[in-house]
Phi, psi and omega in degrees: 000134179272131179264137175272145177201171178280135179264129181288156178283221178292130176289156180267139174300163187282144172277126177258145176278177184289325178293323183284332169290313178294323174300312181301308185299319168303317172306306183297321180295317184287320179302309181299319176302315182283350184260127182294317181290313187285334179296323174283334185271312190271132183269318179197161175220164183206147184250119174221135174048048179080009190223143171254115185262133172251137182237151173233160175254141174231128177285141179261121179289142184085012176300337184258010175268122187289335186269354175287126178253140180242144186280338185235150176297146186253149185267133180063011182080001187211353180243142168250145186256134178231156183281137174270314180187176172217152177237120173260132185262115169253181188296309185258358187193175181229156177228135174268129188243147168233137188270125178276175183302329184263027178067006176276142171270148189228117185285131181239354171197144176235133178183208173276175183298315185286326175301319179299311178296321181294316179307316175298323183291324183287148186282123180212178184286337185287301194239096179242000000 
């Protein structure tokens, strides 16, 4: 007999202990260092609220033109930092997310942390 029940909405990211965070940071750092693509693309990453955010630097055209005005501050006077991807950590799995032009996140892959990093490392249309 089938029971009716409430379906939970969006699950919340997992709360990580300090030791879990340290282990995860080391895993991500070593993966990025060993990846030819990600070591060139990703400028920095941070772990916040059960999510790993990845950032990249992009050189802005017109940075040497004194009449050009930018809406975001430039790093070293010529680079802008953008979100590259994020990995959300749940209890049983992780999701690899890509940020759309309207600042909404879209899940492109579901798996373990390492599988999400491998998916991000592979050449595909989401992470170039």
